[in-house]
C-alpha positions in Angstrom: -16.0 47.9 73.8 -16.6 44.2 73.2 -18.5 42.4 75.9 -20.0 39.0 76.4 -23.8 39.2 76.5 -24.2 37.2 79.7 -20.9 38.0 81.5 -22.2 37.0 85.0 -23.8 33.8 84.0 -22.8 32.8 80.5 -24.9 30.5 78.4 -23.3 27.6 76.7 -25.6 26.9 73.8 -25.0 23.5 72.2 -27.9 23.1 69.7 -30.9 24.7 68.2 -34.2 23.8 66.5 -36.8 26.1 65.0 -37.0 29.2 67.1 -35.3 27.7 70.1 -31.8 27.3 71.4 -30.8 24.7 74.0 -28.0 25.0 76.6 -25.7 22.2 77.8 -28.3 21.2 80.4 -31.2 21.0 77.9 -32.8 24.3 79.0 -34.8 25.8 76.1 -34.4 29.5 75.2 -36.4 31.5 72.6 -33.9 32.9 70.1 -34.6 36.6 69.7 -31.1 37.8 68.8 -29.6 35.5 66.2 -30.4 36.0 62.5 -32.9 33.1 62.2 -36.2 34.8 62.9 -37.6 34.2 59.4 -37.2 30.5 59.1 -35.7 29.2 62.4 -32.8 27.0 63.1 -32.3 23.8 61.2 -35.2 24.5 58.8 -35.3 21.5 56.4 -35.7 23.6 53.2 -32.8 25.8 54.2 -30.5 22.9 55.3 -31.4 20.9 52.1 -30.6 23.9 49.9 -27.4 24.6 51.7 -26.3 21.0 51.5 -27.1 20.8 47.7 -25.1 24.1 47.2 -22.1 22.9 49.3 -22.0 19.6 47.3 -21.6 21.7 44.1 -19.6 24.7 45.2 -18.8 26.3 48.6 -17.3 29.7 48.2 -18.3 33.4 48.6 -19.3 36.1 46.2 -15.7 37.3 45.4 -15.7 35.0 42.4 -17.8 35.3 39.3 -20.8 33.0 39.0 -23.9 33.1 36.8 -26.2 32.5 39.8 -25.2 35.8 41.3 -26.2 37.7 38.2 -29.4 35.7 37.8 -30.4 36.3 41.4 -29.6 40.0 41.2 -31.7 40.3 38.0 -34.7 38.4 39.7 -34.4 40.6 42.8 -34.2 43.9 41.0 -37.1 43.0 38.7 -39.3 43.2 41.8 -38.1 46.7 42.8 -38.5 50.2 41.5 -36.1 51.1 38.7 -34.0 53.4 41.0 -33.2 50.3 43.0 -31.4 48.5 40.2 -28.0 47.7 41.8 -27.2 44.8 44.1 -24.3 44.4 46.5 -23.9 41.0 48.0 -22.3 40.9 51.5 -22.2 38.1 54.1 -23.3 40.0 57.2 -25.2 43.0 58.7 -21.8 44.4 59.7 -20.5 44.3 56.1 -23.8 45.8 54.9 -23.5 48.7 57.3 -19.9 49.2 56.4 -20.7 49.3 52.7 -23.6 51.7 53.3 -21.4 54.0 55.2 -18.7 53.9 52.6 -21.2 54.6 49.8 -22.8 57.5 51.7 -19.4 59.1 52.4 -18.4 58.7 48.8 -21.6 60.1 47.4 -21.9 63.1 49.8 -18.3 63.8 50.4 -18.8 64.0 54.2 -17.1 62.0 56.9 -19.4 62.8 59.9 -21.7 60.1 61.3 -24.5 60.3 63.9 -25.3 57.1 65.7 -27.6 56.1 68.5 -26.3 54.0 71.4 
């Protein structure tokens, strides 16, 4: 069930800037499928923040750190009281998996309907 997006004429993307990706021949493509729509590729504020963080600590959320708690508190302070729990994951796939597990645990059902 796993297929390459462009099986007949695959793209070899070698770099990106802003909302565009560039292939090995320099052809520019508007990036509508990667998870960069909000700020674009190579955004200076994002790359600077990432660099500063990686100079200090480069790990994931499986370890305790005060910043995770502080971020969760700041985030939930902007939401209705019912939305007072945060789960940090690293991808949409992990978020979907967690949502499905939580729903199954809460409802006690295993059935799922999806759209293809």
